[in-house]
Structure formats: structure tokens, C-alpha cells
C-alpha positions, -999 to +999 in steps of 0.1 A: +003+000-001+013+033-011+006+070+000-017+086-021+001+113-041-013+141-067-023+128-100-007+152-130-014+122-155-053+122-148-059+154-167-030+133-198-054+106-204-091+127-201-072+148-228-057+121-249-096+100-244-115+137-258-093+131-285-098+097-295-133+085-301-147+085-268-171+060-254-204+085-251-228+050-237-221+024-218-218+006-249-207+017-284-242+012-298-272-005-281-266-040-280-289-070-290-277-104-276-247-106-263-213-091-268-175-100-256-181-070-228-212-094-211-188-110-185-198-101-152-177-099-120-181-133-102-194-137-067-164-151-050-145-113-057-174-099-031-179-124-007-139-120-001-140-082-006-167-083+022-181-043+020-215-029-001-211-007-027-235+023-034-229+025-066-222-003-092-212+022-122-208-005-151-236-028-145-265-045-168-297-042-171-312-049-137-278-058-118-266-086-105-284-099-074-243-110-066-230-073-064-238-059-036-244-026-046-268-001-031-275+017-065-260+006-106-259+023-137-266+003-167-268+011-203-300+030-196-290+053-166-249+047-187-224+050-160-204+074-182-223+106-183-245+096-148-226+111-113-212+089-093-216+090-058-197+074-030-180+041-027-188+027-064-176-005-080-167-009-116-156-038-137-166-016-173-169-025-207-132-036-218-137-023-249-135+009-245-117+010-212-099+048-210-128+069-204-143+047-177-109+048-156-106+087-160-138+091-144-127+062-115-095+080-110-116+112-103-140+100-086-114+087-065-131+063-041-141+031-050-130-008-066-126-017-101-118-047-120-099-039-153-076-064-176-036-059-171-026-039-202+004-021-219-013+013-224-015+050-211-043+045-190-029+013-170+000+023-161-020+062-150-039+040-129-007+019-115+009+050-101-019+071-092-041+042-078-039+034-036-039-001-037-038-032-066-039-067-066-037-093-093-063-120-098-058-155-101-046-164-140-079-185-138-099-165-130-137-166-149-161-146-155-200-156-156-219-146-182-257-133-187-270-176-190-255-180-163-225-200-179-185-189-178-159-173-196-120-163-190-100-137-213-064-139-229-047-117-203-042-113-168-071-094-145-067-067-110-086-048-089-076-015-083-083+006-048-089+043-036-104+048-001-086+030+027-118+009+036-116-002-002-078-007+000-083-028+032-110-051+012-084-059-010-061-076+014-089-100+018-081-116-021-048-115-018-016-093-017-019-059-022+005-032-033 
């Protein structure tokens, strides 16, 4: 765990995000059927974290019953354009992560599940987050039909806020 330091690169991500075609909705287009973004956080993560969130900022329609969040934003309520409040959980669509990470850094209170990446957003978050932990290499996500699936790259949890930093310690080694 490290002491929080100023975030000079957060605005760089925001500028890069504005230059690129930014994702203005939860998904690029209205969804019909399943997409590669339909991978939900497995319940065991929340069981180990043992905390409740105020808001899941990138939930499927109706939310996931196993995610302990009082409120959720879905495609209709749009987590990118809606105001975030309190302690948030974020497992955003991996198809376009940068605007989500920018907003997560600016909000500065919550836990995010994100893939490892050779990117500016990852480097900025790696340097800025108050705590991180690597998830098991064989972690499987849940899809809307109840099936399981994995992605080709490792995933991590990033945290801001002491309550969330403490919760990450229930998952594994924290940096």
C-alpha cells in the first residue's frame, strides 16, 4: 500500500480520451444479444471483499443480484454521463476502457476490476491507485446465461479509499 500522491497524469488521460472517439454510452451501440463486454464479475470476489458499494457504475440491465451495490447504472442510466456517488464498484466494458478509468480516477473512491494492459490508462492507474492486487490467472467471469468464460489476459483490482484498500487484502497480496 502506498501513500496517495497528486495525480498529474489523470488530465493527460482525459485529453487523450477526448481526442479519440470516446464512448459516450455504456456500450458503443444499443446491444442486441451478447457481446464480448458481457462478462460479469464472479460472486467469489464480492464474498472475499466483504463490503457493500453505494453504486455499481457499469451494470447490466437490472444489475447482478450477487453484486452488493445499493444502486446501479446500466446502459439506460449510463455510468459515463451520470454522476457517481459514494463508494463505487466498476467492471466496465473492456471494449473501450479509457473514459471509464478517467472517471474512476477523478471519483477516487471505489474498486475497479480491469484487465492488465500496455496502455497509458493502465500506467496512470498503476502509478496513482492507492492499492492493487492481481486476480488469479484462471479467473472465470460469468455471462448472462450463467455460463463461465475467461479472457486471454490477467485481471486486477484497483482501489481508492482506505475501506477499499483494506478489503483488497482479503483477495490477496496488495501493492
